[in-house]
N, C-alpha and C positions, 0 to 999 in steps of 0.2 A: 504494500500500500504506500504510494508515493505522495498522496494528497491527504490533508486532514479530513476527518470524518466525525460525525456526531454518533457516539456510541449509545448514549442513554440520557433520557431526561428523568429526573427523580426529585420530587419535592422542591421544585424551583432551582435545581442544580443541573447543569449540563456537563456531561462527561465527553471530552473531545479527544480524539486520537491525534497525537502529534508524531508525524513520521520523522526519521532522521533527516537532518539538513534544514529543517524548519526552526525558526528562532522564536523565543518568547522573551522579547526584550522589554520587560516591565519589571519594576521593583516589586519584590514579594514581602517587603517589610524587614527582611533579614539582611539583604545585600543589595548594592546598587546594580542596576541593569547594565549589561555590556552590549553595545550596539555594533553590528557588523553588516555584511551585505547579503545575508541569506533572506529567503522569503519569511515574512513575519506572520505568525499565527494570529495576532491581533488584527492585522489587515484582512485576513481571510474571514474572521468573525464579523468584521465591520461590513464586508460585502455580503456575507451570508445573512446577516440580521440587520438590515438598514433601519428597521423601525425600533431597535433597542438603543435608547440614548446612551446607556453605559458602554456600549460597544464602540462608541466614538469619544469616550471620556478618558484622556490620559491620566487625569488626577486620580481616578478610580481604577487605574491599571487596565482599562478597557473591560473590566469585569473578571480578569484573570487573577486568581488568588495565589498562584505559585508558579515556578518556572521549571523547565527541564533544559539541560544543556543542548546545544545545537545538534551534537552528534547522537544524542540519546532519543530513543523512541519510547512512547508510553502514553499514559492517560493524563490529561490536564483538566482541572476543574474550572469551569467558567460559570459565573453568576450572571444571568440575564437581567437582573434587577438590582437596584442599590440595596434593598433590604436583604436579599440573599447574599450579596457581596460582603456586607459588613458582618452578617451572621457567620459566614465562612471564615472571614479573617479572624473573628473571635475564636472559632473552633480550632484553627491552626495555632493561634497564639497560646491556647490552653492545652495543646497537644491532644485534642480529641480526634484529630485526623491523623491516621498512621500512613506514612509513605514508605512503601516497600518496593524493592527493585531486585531483579535477577541479573547476574552478570557472570562472565567467564573470565577467570584470571589465570596467569601463567603459574605453573608449579602447583604443588599440593599445599594449600593453605591449611594450617592447623584447624581441626574440626570443632574444637570446643567453642561454644558461644562466648562472646566477649564484646566489650564496648571500646571503641577507638575514640579517644578524646583529644588528640593532638590539635592544637590551634592551627588555623589555616590563614595564611597571609596571601593576599593577591599580589601578583607581580605584573607591573605595567610594562608595555613595550618601551624600549629606549627612546623611540621616536614615535610621535602620533602617526597612526596608520602603518607603522612598520611591522606589525604582527599582531597576533591575538593575545588577549590577556591569559595568563596562566596563574597557578596557585602553588603554594608549597606549605608543608608542615613547618611551623615555626613557633617558638615560645612567644614571639611578638604577635602572633596571629589572633584572629577572633575565635571565640569559642565554637567548637564543632564537635558533633557527636554522631558517630556511625556505629550501629549495632550489627555485628556478625551473628546471624540467627541460625542458618543452616549451611553446611558445606558438604558437597559430594565430590569425591575424587574420580578422575577419569583420564583416559588417554586420547589424544587427538588423532587425526588420520595418519600422521607421521610417527605416532608413538610418543609424542610429547606429553608430559604431565600437565594437566589443567585441572582447575577446580570450578565447579558450578556453585555459585554462592547466592544466597538470599540475604539481603541487607535491609535494615530499616534505618532511616535517617531522622534525626530530631532537629536538625538545623539545615539551612540551605545555602551553604557556601559554594562559591564557584568551583566546579569540578570536584566536589567534596568526596564522592565515592572513589573516583579515579585517583585522587591525591592520597587519600588514606590507605588504600590498598597498595599503591606503589610504595608508600613509605614503609609498609609491612614487608616489602620485598616481593610482592605478588601483583604486579601491574596488570591491568585488564588486557586481554587479548585484542589486538587491533589498535591499541592506544600507543602509537609511537611517541607521542608527545611526552608521556610519562614513563617511557622505558619498556612498554609492552611489545611483545612479538607481533608481527604483522604477516601471518601466513596467508597464502592465496585463498584458503577456504573461509576466511573471515574478511568480507569486503569493507567493514567499518568497525568502530568500537563496539565490542560485544556487551551492551548495556541497554 
């Protein structure tokens, strides 16, 4: 699926599928948005729902209550009304919404559940427009929490050790899952930015 799609409407909340390559360049209240040149999910929503005022309101993040990295695919929650938008923001702030992801990382990650809490610091390009923003684990970074919930060990097509991992995040730092797992010595498969292998059988970051 290369285009966004509406997956479900439920109690005033819309669940939107975000394909890889699409961007959600809005602030989620945790981190500042990063703008680049990819197609924008908020623009797609504005065209799809021209009669929803919130879909054209940047102050209310166009109704989007959280982000996904450009390279990541997954579900994004969109509020079609201001009432549902602020109700969802409150639910996220009080951790009543759980954000879980599945990813594939290099090597065999230890299987015991645990919490990764290394602070994450954003790294800006040396020159404006000279490259993308990245992040690193740093004692000077902002609070970040990633929970390793389940780990399954496997072998890739070439016999390489990989781990299929379910994670839950409690904060929304830039590239948080990618950075935390890379810091553990198990970067995501397809993630060359953070040291991951890029085999031919994985066309993008496996997240």
